[in-house]
KOLGU-4560 file (N, C-alpha, C; in nm, 3 decimals, padded with zeros to 5 digits):
<recs>
<n_xx: -01.778 n_yy: -01.224 n_zz: 00.304 ca_xx: -01.677 ca_yy: -01.198 ca_zz: 00.404 c_xx: -01.548 c_yy: -01.157 c_zz: 00.334 mol: A seq: 1 type: MET>
<n_xx: -01.486 n_yy: -01.055 n_zz: 00.385 ca_xx: -01.362 ca_yy: -01.004 ca_zz: 00.328 c_xx: -01.245 c_yy: -01.045 c_zz: 00.416 mol: A seq: 2 type: VAL>
<n_xx: -01.142 n_yy: -01.102 n_zz: 00.352 ca_xx: -01.022 ca_yy: -01.140 ca_zz: 00.426 c_xx: -00.922 c_yy: -01.026 c_zz: 00.415 mol: A seq: 3 type: GLU>
<n_xx: -00.874 n_yy: -00.978 n_zz: 00.528 ca_xx: -00.777 ca_yy: -00.870 ca_zz: 00.529 c_xx: -00.638 c_yy: -00.927 c_zz: 00.550 mol: A seq: 4 type: ILE>
<n_xx: -00.549 n_yy: -00.897 n_zz: 00.458 ca_xx: -00.410 ca_yy: -00.944 ca_zz: 00.465 c_xx: -00.329 c_yy: -00.844 c_zz: 00.548 mol: A seq: 5 type: GLN>
<n_xx: -00.241 n_yy: -00.894 n_zz: 00.636 ca_xx: -00.153 ca_yy: -00.800 ca_zz: 00.707 c_xx: -00.058 c_yy: -00.733 c_zz: 00.608 mol: A seq: 6 type: PRO>
<n_xx: -00.019 n_yy: -00.609 n_zz: 00.636 ca_xx: 00.070 ca_yy: -00.538 ca_zz: 00.545 c_xx: 00.208 c_yy: -00.601 c_zz: 00.541 mol: A seq: 7 type: LEU>
<n_xx: 00.259 n_yy: -00.644 n_zz: 00.656 ca_xx: 00.390 ca_yy: -00.709 ca_zz: 00.662 c_xx: 00.376 c_yy: -00.836 c_zz: 00.744 mol: A seq: 8 type: ILE>
<n_xx: 00.428 n_yy: -00.947 n_zz: 00.690 ca_xx: 00.421 ca_yy: -01.073 ca_zz: 00.763 c_xx: 00.550 c_yy: -01.153 c_zz: 00.740 mol: A seq: 9 type: SER>
<n_xx: 00.577 n_yy: -01.247 n_zz: 00.831 ca_xx: 00.695 ca_yy: -01.333 ca_zz: 00.820 c_xx: 00.679 c_yy: -01.428 c_zz: 00.703 mol: A seq: 10 type: ASP>
<n_xx: 00.792 n_yy: -01.473 n_zz: 00.651 ca_xx: 00.793 ca_yy: -01.557 ca_zz: 00.533 c_xx: 00.902 c_yy: -01.663 c_zz: 00.549 mol: A seq: 11 type: LEU>
<n_xx: 00.870 n_yy: -01.786 n_zz: 00.520 ca_xx: 00.969 ca_yy: -01.894 ca_zz: 00.511 c_xx: 00.937 c_yy: -01.973 c_zz: 00.385 mol: A seq: 12 type: THR>
<n_xx: 01.035 n_yy: -01.986 n_zz: 00.298 ca_xx: 01.017 ca_yy: -02.058 ca_zz: 00.172 c_xx: 01.131 c_yy: -02.158 c_zz: 00.154 mol: A seq: 13 type: MET>
<n_xx: 01.098 n_yy: -02.271 n_zz: 00.095 ca_xx: 01.198 ca_yy: -02.368 ca_zz: 00.053 c_xx: 01.173 c_yy: -02.393 c_zz: -00.094 mol: A seq: 14 type: VAL>
<n_xx: 01.277 n_yy: -02.382 n_zz: -00.173 ca_xx: 01.258 ca_yy: -02.403 ca_zz: -00.316 c_xx: 01.389 c_yy: -02.416 c_zz: -00.390 mol: A seq: 15 type: GLY>
<n_xx: 01.375 n_yy: -02.434 n_zz: -00.518 ca_xx: 01.490 ca_yy: -02.453 ca_zz: -00.608 c_xx: 01.528 c_yy: -02.319 c_zz: -00.669 mol: A seq: 16 type: LYS>
<n_xx: 01.656 n_yy: -02.288 n_zz: -00.666 ca_xx: 01.706 ca_yy: -02.164 ca_zz: -00.725 c_xx: 01.702 c_yy: -02.175 c_zz: -00.876 mol: A seq: 17 type: LEU>
<n_xx: 01.624 n_yy: -02.088 n_zz: -00.939 ca_xx: 01.611 ca_yy: -02.089 ca_zz: -01.085 c_xx: 01.706 c_yy: -01.988 c_zz: -01.150 mol: A seq: 18 type: GLU>
<n_xx: 01.729 n_yy: -01.876 n_zz: -01.082 ca_xx: 01.812 ca_yy: -01.769 ca_zz: -01.139 c_xx: 01.845 c_yy: -01.672 c_zz: -01.027 mol: A seq: 19 type: ASP>
<n_xx: 01.945 n_yy: -01.587 n_zz: -01.049 ca_xx: 01.973 ca_yy: -01.478 ca_zz: -00.956 c_xx: 02.028 c_yy: -01.360 c_zz: -01.033 mol: A seq: 20 type: PHE>
<n_xx: 02.012 n_yy: -01.243 n_zz: -00.974 ca_xx: 02.051 ca_yy: -01.119 ca_zz: -01.040 c_xx: 02.162 c_yy: -01.054 c_zz: -00.959 mol: A seq: 21 type: TRP>
<n_xx: 02.275 n_yy: -01.027 n_zz: -01.026 ca_xx: 02.389 ca_yy: -00.963 ca_zz: -00.962 c_xx: 02.391 c_yy: -00.814 c_zz: -00.995 mol: A seq: 22 type: LEU>
<n_xx: 02.433 n_yy: -00.734 n_zz: -00.899 ca_xx: 02.457 ca_yy: -00.592 ca_zz: -00.923 c_xx: 02.589 c_yy: -00.579 c_zz: -00.998 mol: A seq: 23 type: LYS>
<n_xx: 02.620 n_yy: -00.460 n_zz: -01.046 ca_xx: 02.745 ca_yy: -00.437 ca_zz: -01.119 c_xx: 02.868 c_yy: -00.461 c_zz: -01.033 mol: A seq: 24 type: SER>
<n_xx: 02.855 n_yy: -00.450 n_zz: -00.899 ca_xx: 02.968 ca_yy: -00.471 ca_zz: -00.810 c_xx: 02.983 c_yy: -00.619 c_zz: -00.768 mol: A seq: 25 type: ASN>
<n_xx: 02.901 n_yy: -00.707 n_zz: -00.827 ca_xx: 02.911 ca_yy: -00.850 ca_zz: -00.798 c_xx: 02.827 c_yy: -00.898 c_zz: -00.681 mol: A seq: 26 type: GLY>
<n_xx: 02.759 n_yy: -00.808 n_zz: -00.614 ca_xx: 02.673 ca_yy: -00.847 ca_zz: -00.501 c_xx: 02.540 c_yy: -00.900 c_zz: -00.554 mol: A seq: 27 type: ARG>
<n_xx: 02.485 n_yy: -00.997 n_zz: -00.484 ca_xx: 02.358 ca_yy: -01.058 ca_zz: -00.525 c_xx: 02.243 c_yy: -00.965 c_zz: -00.485 mol: A seq: 28 type: VAL>
<n_xx: 02.162 n_yy: -00.926 n_zz: -00.580 ca_xx: 02.048 ca_yy: -00.837 ca_zz: -00.553 c_xx: 01.922 c_yy: -00.917 c_zz: -00.524 mol: A seq: 29 type: HIS>
<n_xx: 01.892 n_yy: -01.016 n_zz: -00.608 ca_xx: 01.768 ca_yy: -01.092 ca_zz: -00.590 c_xx: 01.783 c_yy: -01.234 c_zz: -00.643 mol: A seq: 30 type: SER>
<n_xx: 01.692 n_yy: -01.320 n_zz: -00.596 ca_xx: 01.691 ca_yy: -01.461 ca_zz: -00.632 c_xx: 01.557 c_yy: -01.497 c_zz: -00.693 mol: A seq: 31 type: LEU>
<n_xx: 01.556 n_yy: -01.586 n_zz: -00.790 ca_xx: 01.432 ca_yy: -01.641 ca_zz: -00.841 c_xx: 01.420 c_yy: -01.782 c_zz: -00.785 mol: A seq: 32 type: GLN>
<n_xx: 01.318 n_yy: -01.803 n_zz: -00.702 ca_xx: 01.300 ca_yy: -01.929 ca_zz: -00.631 c_xx: 01.171 c_yy: -01.995 c_zz: -00.677 mol: A seq: 33 type: LEU>
<n_xx: 01.183 n_yy: -02.123 n_zz: -00.715 ca_xx: 01.067 ca_yy: -02.201 ca_zz: -00.758 c_xx: 01.023 c_yy: -02.289 c_zz: -00.641 mol: A seq: 34 type: SER>
<n_xx: 00.898 n_yy: -02.271 n_zz: -00.595 ca_xx: 00.843 ca_yy: -02.349 ca_zz: -00.484 c_xx: 00.719 c_yy: -02.424 c_zz: -00.533 mol: A seq: 35 type: THR>
<n_xx: 00.659 n_yy: -02.501 n_zz: -00.443 ca_xx: 00.536 ca_yy: -02.571 ca_zz: -00.478 c_xx: 00.422 c_yy: -02.473 c_zz: -00.509 mol: A seq: 36 type: GLU>
<n_xx: 00.426 n_yy: -02.355 n_zz: -00.448 ca_xx: 00.320 ca_yy: -02.255 ca_zz: -00.467 c_xx: 00.339 c_yy: -02.172 c_zz: -00.594 mol: A seq: 37 type: GLU>
<n_xx: 00.461 n_yy: -02.166 n_zz: -00.646 ca_xx: 00.487 ca_yy: -02.085 ca_zz: -00.764 c_xx: 00.632 c_yy: -02.041 c_zz: -00.771 mol: A seq: 38 type: GLY>
<n_xx: 00.658 n_yy: -01.945 n_zz: -00.859 ca_xx: 00.793 ca_yy: -01.891 ca_zz: -00.879 c_xx: 00.794 c_yy: -01.748 c_zz: -00.827 mol: A seq: 39 type: VAL>
<n_xx: 00.896 n_yy: -01.716 n_zz: -00.745 ca_xx: 00.903 ca_yy: -01.586 ca_zz: -00.680 c_xx: 01.040 c_yy: -01.523 c_zz: -00.701 mol: A seq: 40 type: TYR>
<n_xx: 01.042 n_yy: -01.390 n_zz: -00.715 ca_xx: 01.165 ca_yy: -01.312 ca_zz: -00.710 c_xx: 01.173 c_yy: -01.255 c_zz: -00.569 mol: A seq: 41 type: TRP>
<n_xx: 01.286 n_yy: -01.277 n_zz: -00.501 ca_xx: 01.306 ca_yy: -01.228 ca_zz: -00.365 c_xx: 01.428 c_yy: -01.138 c_zz: -00.361 mol: A seq: 42 type: LEU>
<n_xx: 01.412 n_yy: -01.019 n_zz: -00.301 ca_xx: 01.527 ca_yy: -00.933 ca_zz: -00.278 c_xx: 01.609 c_yy: -00.991 c_zz: -00.164 mol: A seq: 43 type: LYS>
<n_xx: 01.740 n_yy: -00.989 n_zz: -00.177 ca_xx: 01.829 ca_yy: -01.044 ca_zz: -00.075 c_xx: 01.863 c_yy: -00.935 c_zz: 00.027 mol: A seq: 44 type: VAL>
<n_xx: 01.860 n_yy: -00.971 n_zz: 00.154 ca_xx: 01.893 ca_yy: -00.878 ca_zz: 00.262 c_xx: 02.037 c_yy: -00.829 c_zz: 00.244 mol: A seq: 45 type: ALA>
<n_xx: 02.063 n_yy: -00.700 n_zz: 00.269 ca_xx: 02.196 ca_yy: -00.643 ca_zz: 00.246 c_xx: 02.309 c_yy: -00.717 c_zz: 00.318 mol: A seq: 46 type: PRO>
<n_xx: 02.285 n_yy: -00.767 n_zz: 00.439 ca_xx: 02.392 ca_yy: -00.834 ca_zz: 00.513 c_xx: 02.434 c_yy: -00.966 c_zz: 00.449 mol: A seq: 47 type: GLN>
<n_xx: 02.357 n_yy: -01.020 n_zz: 00.356 ca_xx: 02.393 ca_yy: -01.145 ca_zz: 00.288 c_xx: 02.439 c_yy: -01.124 c_zz: 00.144 mol: A seq: 48 type: ARG>
<n_xx: 02.429 n_yy: -01.004 n_zz: 00.093 ca_xx: 02.459 ca_yy: -00.980 ca_zz: -00.049 c_xx: 02.605 c_yy: -01.005 c_zz: -00.085 mol: A seq: 49 type: GLN>
<n_xx: 02.699 n_yy: -00.973 n_zz: 00.005 ca_xx: 02.842 ca_yy: -00.988 ca_zz: -00.027 c_xx: 02.885 c_yy: -01.133 c_zz: -00.038 mol: A seq: 50 type: ASN>
<n_xx: 02.846 n_yy: -01.215 n_zz: 00.057 ca_xx: 02.899 ca_yy: -01.351 ca_zz: 00.065 c_xx: 02.818 c_yy: -01.454 c_zz: -00.013 mol: A seq: 51 type: THR>
<n_xx: 02.698 n_yy: -01.421 n_zz: -00.048 ca_xx: 02.609 ca_yy: -01.518 ca_zz: -00.109 c_xx: 02.650 c_yy: -01.559 c_zz: -00.250 mol: A seq: 52 type: LEU>
<n_xx: 02.701 n_yy: -01.467 n_zz: -00.330 ca_xx: 02.731 ca_yy: -01.493 ca_zz: -00.470 c_xx: 02.828 c_yy: -01.607 c_zz: -00.492 mol: A seq: 53 type: GLY>
<n_xx: 02.923 n_yy: -01.629 n_zz: -00.402 ca_xx: 03.022 ca_yy: -01.735 ca_zz: -00.419 c_xx: 02.963 c_yy: -01.873 c_zz: -00.396 mol: A seq: 54 type: GLN>
<n_xx: 02.849 n_yy: -01.883 n_zz: -00.331 ca_xx: 02.792 ca_yy: -02.011 ca_zz: -00.293 c_xx: 02.672 c_yy: -02.054 c_zz: -00.379 mol: A seq: 55 type: HIS>
<n_xx: 02.621 n_yy: -01.964 n_zz: -00.460 ca_xx: 02.499 ca_yy: -01.995 ca_zz: -00.536 c_xx: 02.529 c_yy: -02.072 c_zz: -00.664 mol: A seq: 56 type: LEU>
<n_xx: 02.446 n_yy: -02.170 n_zz: -00.689 ca_xx: 02.448 ca_yy: -02.246 ca_zz: -00.814 c_xx: 02.302 c_yy: -02.267 c_zz: -00.855 mol: A seq: 57 type: LYS>
<n_xx: 02.270 n_yy: -02.235 n_zz: -00.978 ca_xx: 02.135 ca_yy: -02.257 ca_zz: -01.028 c_xx: 02.102 c_yy: -02.405 c_zz: -01.014 mol: A seq: 58 type: VAL>
<n_xx: 01.985 n_yy: -02.434 n_zz: -00.961 ca_xx: 01.941 ca_yy: -02.571 ca_zz: -00.941 c_xx: 01.955 c_yy: -02.618 c_zz: -00.797 mol: A seq: 59 type: GLY>
<n_xx: 02.029 n_yy: -02.544 n_zz: -00.713 ca_xx: 02.043 ca_yy: -02.585 ca_zz: -00.573 c_xx: 01.915 c_yy: -02.551 c_zz: -00.495 mol: A seq: 60 type: CYS>
<n_xx: 01.896 n_yy: -02.616 n_zz: -00.383 ca_xx: 01.778 ca_yy: -02.593 ca_zz: -00.299 c_xx: 01.814 c_yy: -02.497 c_zz: -00.188 mol: A seq: 61 type: TRP>
<n_xx: 01.724 n_yy: -02.401 n_zz: -00.162 ca_xx: 01.746 ca_yy: -02.299 ca_zz: -00.060 c_xx: 01.629 c_yy: -02.291 c_zz: 00.035 mol: A seq: 62 type: LEU>
<n_xx: 01.659 n_yy: -02.257 n_zz: 00.160 ca_xx: 01.557 ca_yy: -02.220 ca_zz: 00.256 c_xx: 01.576 c_yy: -02.071 c_zz: 00.283 mol: A seq: 63 type: LYS>
<n_xx: 01.471 n_yy: -01.994 n_zz: 00.266 ca_xx: 01.478 ca_yy: -01.849 ca_zz: 00.279 c_xx: 01.382 c_yy: -01.803 c_zz: 00.388 mol: A seq: 64 type: VAL>
<n_xx: 01.431 n_yy: -01.720 n_zz: 00.479 ca_xx: 01.345 ca_yy: -01.657 ca_zz: 00.580 c_xx: 01.347 c_yy: -01.508 c_zz: 00.552 mol: A seq: 65 type: LYS>
<n_xx: 01.233 n_yy: -01.445 n_zz: 00.570 ca_xx: 01.227 ca_yy: -01.303 ca_zz: 00.543 c_xx: 01.091 c_yy: -01.246 c_zz: 00.574 mol: A seq: 66 type: GLY>
<n_xx: 01.048 n_yy: -01.152 n_zz: 00.489 ca_xx: 00.918 ca_yy: -01.089 ca_zz: 00.509 c_xx: 00.847 c_yy: -01.069 c_zz: 00.377 mol: A seq: 67 type: MET>
<n_xx: 00.717 n_yy: -01.066 n_zz: 00.388 ca_xx: 00.627 ca_yy: -01.042 ca_zz: 00.274 c_xx: 00.557 c_yy: -00.910 c_zz: 00.304 mol: A seq: 68 type: ARG>
<n_xx: 00.560 n_yy: -00.819 n_zz: 00.209 ca_xx: 00.501 ca_yy: -00.688 ca_zz: 00.228 c_xx: 00.394 c_yy: -00.666 c_zz: 00.122 mol: A seq: 69 type: LYS>
<n_xx: 00.269 n_yy: -00.657 n_zz: 00.166 ca_xx: 00.158 ca_yy: -00.633 ca_zz: 00.074 c_xx: 00.148 c_yy: -00.485 c_zz: 00.044 mol: A seq: 70 type: ASN>
<n_xx: 00.154 n_yy: -00.451 n_zz: -00.084 ca_xx: 00.138 ca_yy: -00.312 ca_zz: -00.128 c_xx: 00.000 c_yy: -00.301 c_zz: -00.189 mol: A seq: 71 type: LYS>
<n_xx: -00.098 n_yy: -00.280 n_zz: -00.103 ca_xx: -00.238 ca_yy: -00.282 ca_zz: -00.145 c_xx: -00.268 c_yy: -00.177 c_zz: -00.251 mol: A seq: 72 type: LEU>
<n_xx: -00.212 n_yy: -00.057 n_zz: -00.238 ca_xx: -00.240 ca_yy: 00.049 ca_zz: -00.334 c_xx: -00.184 c_yy: 00.020 c_zz: -00.473 mol: A seq: 73 type: HIS>
<n_xx: -00.081 n_yy: -00.068 n_zz: -00.481 ca_xx: -00.024 ca_yy: -00.105 ca_zz: -00.609 c_xx: -00.072 c_yy: -00.242 c_zz: -00.657 mol: A seq: 74 type: GLN>
<n_xx: -00.139 n_yy: -00.315 n_zz: -00.568 ca_xx: -00.188 ca_yy: -00.447 ca_zz: -00.604 c_xx: -00.078 c_yy: -00.550 c_zz: -00.623 mol: A seq: 75 type: GLY>
<n_xx: 00.031 n_yy: -00.537 n_zz: -00.547 ca_xx: 00.140 ca_yy: -00.633 ca_zz: -00.559 c_xx: 00.197 c_yy: -00.666 c_zz: -00.422 mol: A seq: 76 type: LYS>
<n_xx: 00.284 n_yy: -00.766 n_zz: -00.420 ca_xx: 00.348 ca_yy: -00.812 ca_zz: -00.297 c_xx: 00.499 c_yy: -00.814 c_zz: -00.318 mol: A seq: 77 type: VAL>
<n_xx: 00.575 n_yy: -00.756 n_zz: -00.225 ca_xx: 00.721 ca_yy: -00.761 ca_zz: -00.227 c_xx: 00.769 c_yy: -00.870 c_zz: -00.132 mol: A seq: 78 type: ASP>
<n_xx: 00.873 n_yy: -00.942 n_zz: -00.173 ca_xx: 00.933 ca_yy: -01.046 ca_zz: -00.090 c_xx: 01.079 c_yy: -01.010 c_zz: -00.065 mol: A seq: 79 type: TYR>
<n_xx: 01.119 n_yy: -01.009 n_zz: 00.061 ca_xx: 01.258 ca_yy: -00.983 ca_zz: 00.098 c_xx: 01.302 c_yy: -01.094 c_zz: 00.190 mol: A seq: 80 type: LYS>
<n_xx: 01.421 n_yy: -01.150 n_zz: 00.163 ca_xx: 01.463 ca_yy: -01.263 ca_zz: 00.242 c_xx: 01.612 c_yy: -01.276 c_zz: 00.260 mol: A seq: 81 type: GLY>
<n_xx: 01.645 n_yy: -01.368 n_zz: 00.350 ca_xx: 01.782 ca_yy: -01.402 ca_zz: 00.379 c_xx: 01.798 c_yy: -01.552 c_zz: 00.364 mol: A seq: 82 type: MET>
<n_xx: 01.866 n_yy: -01.598 n_zz: 00.258 ca_xx: 01.885 ca_yy: -01.742 ca_zz: 00.241 c_xx: 01.963 c_yy: -01.800 c_zz: 00.359 mol: A seq: 83 type: PRO>
<n_xx: 01.916 n_yy: -01.913 n_zz: 00.408 ca_xx: 01.979 ca_yy: -01.978 ca_zz: 00.522 c_xx: 02.067 c_yy: -02.094 c_zz: 00.479 mol: A seq: 84 type: LEU>
<n_xx: 02.024 n_yy: -02.167 n_zz: 00.376 ca_xx: 02.101 ca_yy: -02.284 ca_zz: 00.332 c_xx: 02.111 c_yy: -02.285 c_zz: 00.182 mol: A seq: 85 type: THR>
</recs>
């Protein structure tokens, strides 16, 4: 039996912030989040990029809502999210 993954699905993660990547203009581009399932890099939604950088501290706990996009032809999964807490 073959399990077919949806191309785009909702995502909610809670985890510890391990690292984050800032653009040259100081906006947050992505977060590295450690969860029970593993460690993930998540792109931050544009509407949260400006304000998020002032509140982030490595080691804090975050809840992220967003989407998971399966790129079957590349064999990878993209994660995009908006940190809530």
